[in-house]
C-alpha positions in Angstrom: 181.2 -44.2 -70.1 181.8 -41.2 -72.3 179.2 -38.6 -73.3 179.2 -39.8 -77.0 178.4 -43.4 -75.8 175.4 -42.1 -73.8 174.2 -40.0 -76.7 174.6 -43.0 -79.1 172.7 -45.4 -76.8 169.8 -42.9 -76.3 169.7 -42.3 -80.1 169.5 -46.0 -80.8 166.8 -46.5 -78.2 164.8 -43.7 -79.8 165.2 -45.3 -83.2 164.0 -48.7 -81.9 161.0 -47.0 -80.1 160.1 -45.1 -83.2 160.1 -48.3 -85.3 157.6 -49.9 -83.0 155.3 -46.8 -82.9 155.4 -46.3 -86.6 154.8 -50.0 -87.3 151.9 -50.2 -84.9 150.2 -47.0 -86.2 150.6 -48.0 -89.9 153.0 -45.2 -90.7 155.1 -47.1 -93.3 156.8 -44.1 -94.9 158.0 -42.8 -91.6 159.1 -46.3 -90.6 161.0 -46.6 -93.9 162.7 -43.4 -93.1 164.4 -45.1 -90.1 166.5 -47.1 -92.6 169.4 -45.9 -94.8 168.6 -45.8 -98.5 169.9 -49.3 -99.2 168.8 -50.7 -95.8 167.4 -54.3 -95.4 164.4 -55.5 -93.5 164.3 -59.3 -93.3 161.9 -61.8 -91.7 161.9 -65.6 -91.5 160.6 -65.8 -95.0 160.9 -62.4 -96.7 163.4 -59.7 -97.3 163.0 -56.1 -98.5 166.1 -54.2 -99.7 166.0 -50.5 -100.1 163.8 -47.9 -98.5 161.1 -48.1 -101.2 160.9 -51.9 -101.0 160.7 -51.7 -97.2 157.8 -49.3 -97.3 156.0 -51.4 -99.9 156.5 -54.5 -97.8 155.2 -52.8 -94.6 152.1 -51.4 -96.4 151.3 -54.9 -97.7 151.7 -56.3 -94.2 149.4 -53.7 -92.8 146.8 -54.5 -95.5 147.1 -58.2 -94.7 146.6 -57.5 -91.0 143.6 -55.3 -91.7 142.0 -58.0 -93.8 142.7 -60.7 -91.3 139.8 -62.1 -89.1 142.4 -63.3 -86.5 144.5 -60.1 -86.5 141.6 -57.8 -86.0 143.4 -55.0 -87.9 145.4 -53.8 -84.8 148.9 -54.8 -83.6 151.0 -53.7 -80.7 154.7 -54.6 -80.5 156.3 -54.8 -77.0 160.1 -54.6 -77.0 162.4 -55.6 -74.2 165.9 -56.5 -73.2 167.6 -54.1 -75.7 171.3 -54.7 -75.8 173.4 -52.2 -77.7 177.0 -52.9 -78.8 178.7 -49.8 -80.0 181.3 -50.6 -82.7 182.5 -47.0 -82.7 181.0 -43.5 -82.7 179.0 -44.1 -85.8 178.2 -47.8 -85.9 176.4 -50.2 -83.6 174.7 -53.6 -83.4 171.6 -54.2 -81.2 169.4 -57.1 -80.2 166.1 -57.2 -78.4 163.1 -59.4 -77.9 159.6 -58.6 -79.2 156.1 -59.7 -78.4 153.3 -58.7 -80.8 149.7 -58.6 -79.6 146.7 -58.4 -81.9 143.0 -58.0 -81.1 142.8 -61.7 -80.1 145.8 -61.5 -77.7 149.5 -62.6 -77.9 150.1 -63.3 -81.6 153.8 -63.9 -82.2 157.2 -63.3 -80.6 160.9 -63.4 -81.4 164.0 -61.3 -81.7 165.3 -58.3 -83.7 168.9 -58.2 -84.7 170.0 -54.8 -85.9 172.9 -53.0 -87.5 172.7 -49.3 -87.2 174.7 -46.3 -88.3 174.7 -42.7 -87.3 173.6 -40.3 -90.0 172.9 -36.6 -90.2 169.2 -37.5 -89.4 170.1 -39.7 -86.4 170.6 -43.4 -86.0 169.3 -45.5 -88.9 169.0 -49.2 -89.5 171.3 -50.6 -92.2 169.8 -54.0 -91.4 167.0 -55.3 -89.2 166.4 -59.0 -89.0 163.1 -59.9 -87.4 163.0 -63.6 -86.4 159.7 -65.0 -85.4 160.4 -67.7 -82.8 156.8 -68.6 -82.0 153.2 -68.0 -82.8 150.0 -68.6 -80.9 147.7 -71.3 -82.4 145.3 -69.7 -84.9 147.0 -66.3 -84.8 147.4 -63.9 -87.6 151.2 -64.6 -87.8 150.6 -68.4 -87.7 148.3 -68.0 -90.7 150.7 -65.7 -92.5 153.7 -68.0 -92.0 151.7 -70.9 -93.3 150.8 -68.8 -96.4 147.1 -68.7 -95.8 146.9 -65.1 -94.5 
């Protein structure tokens, strides 16, 4: 493995870790900064295109969680099994699993599928697809996916 590959992998790992920390602490603007200007954040039912739309979506999600009796206003994402496929020095794809825990326990889980590029500010998402594969009965995410949260 060449030095640039190690640097790329560490940079991508840092971007994924920052995403989780910013999401869990409600820092939408900083999280939005992890995307390129025309980046896309998509979920099972929603898609936000462009940094401003991503920040707006994240702020609405944070407000929804805060107002939720089942979510308890706090969330912690746990990410594992990160796989990074470098497509060159400045482009990569990545996948990983996530488990989100709220005040009542395990809430929802699934996968992230990412496309990233190296920019002057570090590795940034061009696309992040968060697929929820399961929810706990009565959880915040279950209510939200049903449209009642």
